[in-house]
C-alpha positions, 0 to 999 in steps of 0.5 A, spaced: 775 141 810 776 134 809 782 134 804 786 138 809 784 133 815 787 127 811 793 131 809 795 133 816 794 126 818 798 123 813 803 128 814 803 126 821 804 119 820 809 120 815 813 124 820 812 119 826 814 113 821 821 117 819 822 118 827 821 111 828 826 109 823 831 113 825 831 111 832 831 104 830 837 105 825 841 109 830 840 103 836 842 098 831 848 101 828 852 104 834 856 099 838 852 101 844 845 100 841 839 096 843 839 089 840 832 086 839 835 080 836 839 077 842 840 070 844 840 070 852 844 064 853 852 067 853 858 066 857 864 071 859 871 071 857 876 075 860 883 078 857 888 083 859 891 088 855 897 093 856 893 098 852 886 098 849 887 104 845 879 107 845 876 100 845 869 102 848 864 098 852 859 095 847 864 094 841 864 087 837 868 081 839 869 077 832 873 071 829 874 070 822 869 076 821 863 073 824 861 077 830 861 072 836 859 077 842 860 084 845 865 087 850 861 088 857 866 091 861 873 095 861 877 095 868 884 096 870 888 091 874 892 095 879 897 089 881 899 088 873 898 095 871 894 092 865 887 093 862 882 088 864 876 087 858 870 082 860 867 080 854 860 076 853 860 071 848 854 068 845 853 060 847 853 058 840 860 059 840 862 055 845 868 051 842 874 056 842 880 053 844 884 055 850 890 057 847 886 062 842 889 069 842 885 076 842 887 082 839 884 089 838 883 092 831 881 098 828 874 097 823 876 100 817 881 106 816 878 111 821 873 106 825 872 104 832 876 098 835 874 091 836 876 085 839 878 079 834 879 072 836 884 067 833 883 060 834 888 056 837 889 048 836 888 046 843 883 040 844 880 043 850 875 049 850 874 056 854 869 056 859 865 061 863 870 066 866 876 063 863 882 068 861 885 069 854 892 068 856 895 071 849 893 078 847 895 083 843 894 091 845 891 096 840 895 099 835 896 106 837 897 111 831 900 117 835 905 112 838 908 110 831 908 117 829 912 119 835 917 113 834 918 114 827 919 122 828 924 120 834 928 115 829 928 120 824 931 126 828 936 121 831 938 119 824 939 126 822 943 128 828 948 122 827 949 124 820 951 131 821 955 129 828 958 123 825 962 127 819 969 128 820 973 134 817 975 129 811 968 127 809 966 135 809 966 137 802 972 141 799 971 148 799 971 151 792 978 154 789 978 161 788 978 164 781 984 167 779 982 174 775 987 177 770 988 184 770 988 188 764 991 194 762 
């Protein structure tokens, strides 16, 4: 009876540790997970984009591949008809030049979106609630495919209608057959 109890206790402990590890990995690998290792000191930046694609709240904000913060809020400015993205930047990165730009990129081929900052050359730095003036919207693959197809249809339609009669291929001459008796 003792081996059975020990085996059951060991199996239960192993299963609980497995679920705890799975929970921890899930929260650490998703963009909206619980982050146990955050520094509470941060400041906010705002950027306006024409199109944010499928950028999500919690997406990383990085510069030169180093994560500097996260997207905290995505809203809409009804006066300018632009998406307003609020970012929370770690206070360690408090020397971002005021003429820096923000662009929305895709992580890998099929990954999620993130905001990439490119440093400018100004000697003044962005502060809490400042706006990044230079932005580049998300690259939307569907729009590009639509433009390519429209150009293809347009160019193939012009090549057919643009031909004159002199450009048309000549009809083959009829073959003469000899009659034999």
